[in-house]
N, C-alpha and C positions, 0 to 999 in steps of 0.2 A: 783725707786721713783720719781717721776717729783718736780722739783725745779722751784723756778722762780728765773733768776738774773736781776738786774735793773742794770744798767751801765749807769754813768755819761760821759761827753766827752765833747772836745771843738774840732773845725776845723780851720782850714785857707781853706777858702773854693775854693782858687784861681784856683787850678787844678780841681777841682768838680765839676758836671753838677746838682748841688744838693742833698738835703738831699736823696730823695726818689728813690728808685731803677728805671732805666729806660727798662730795659729789662725781658724778662721772667723767673720765677724762675728757668727754667731748664739751664739757660745761667749765667756765671759768670759775674757780672757786677763792674767792676774797677773804674767807670768814677763816680758813683754817693759814697756818705757817707754810707747810707744803702746798698748798695754792696761791700763796703769793709769790713762792720762789718760781715757780711752773709759771705764770703769768710772768714774771720778769725775763724768765729763758724765752718764752714765745716773742715778747715785744723785743727784748731789745739782742737776742742772739738767733731769732728766727727758727726757733727749734719748733717745728708744726705740733708735735706730738713728745711734750719733754716728759721723762721718767727718771724721777730721783729715787735713790736709794737713800731713807733716812735712816738715821743709828738710833734713835728713838721714839717715843711719842709719851706726848702729856695729853692731860688734859683741860678742858677748858677751865680760863686764867691763871693755867701754870706758867710761870717765867723757865727760862733757861740761860745761866751763864754761859755754856759753850755749849753748842750740837754741832753738829756736822751732817753734810751730805752730800752725798757727789750725781756727777751726772756726765753721760757720754755727747761732745761736741763733732762735729764734723768742720775738721780746720779745713778750710778751701787756701790754694794757695793761689795768689795774682801776681806774677812779675816778683814773687820772692816776697812779698807785702804780708803774708798771712799772720805770722808771728805781731807785726804792729797793728794790723786789724782786729785781731783776736783781742791782743791788750786793750784796745780801747773799746770793743763790745763788752768785756769783762767789767770793765771801769763801770759803764754806761749802766749795767745791771745791776754792779754794787751801788751805785749811788740810788736807784729806783728801790732797792730793799734799804735803803737806810735810810728814804723819804718815807718807806712805810711803818715806821716804829721798831721795826726789825736790825737791830743794828749789824752789819755784816762786818764781822771781825777784819777778814782774810779770804783772798782766794788765791789759788795755788794749781799748776799743774803737777797732776801726777801720772807717773808712768807705770 
């Protein structure tokens, strides 16, 4: 079952080249905020080709107090454990984002 997740985050843009990914989807882009989020989705949620919808664009060095993005995630059901597994994966993803100077404020499921 596919669910849409909405994430809110803030970031200090000093070390980023802006919000929007700067390279092709097949390459990892750790120089943009979108690239960091997509890398986290690949690593922790195992989404092969993550596609996020971002709510805004910023230039190099620009900070954001609150921004948002959404992504779709295929929730797998294993003996009724999907909610726990998904929550654990989202927590790991959130902690990764926090460790990248981009402070993820919240992550919630949106219907």
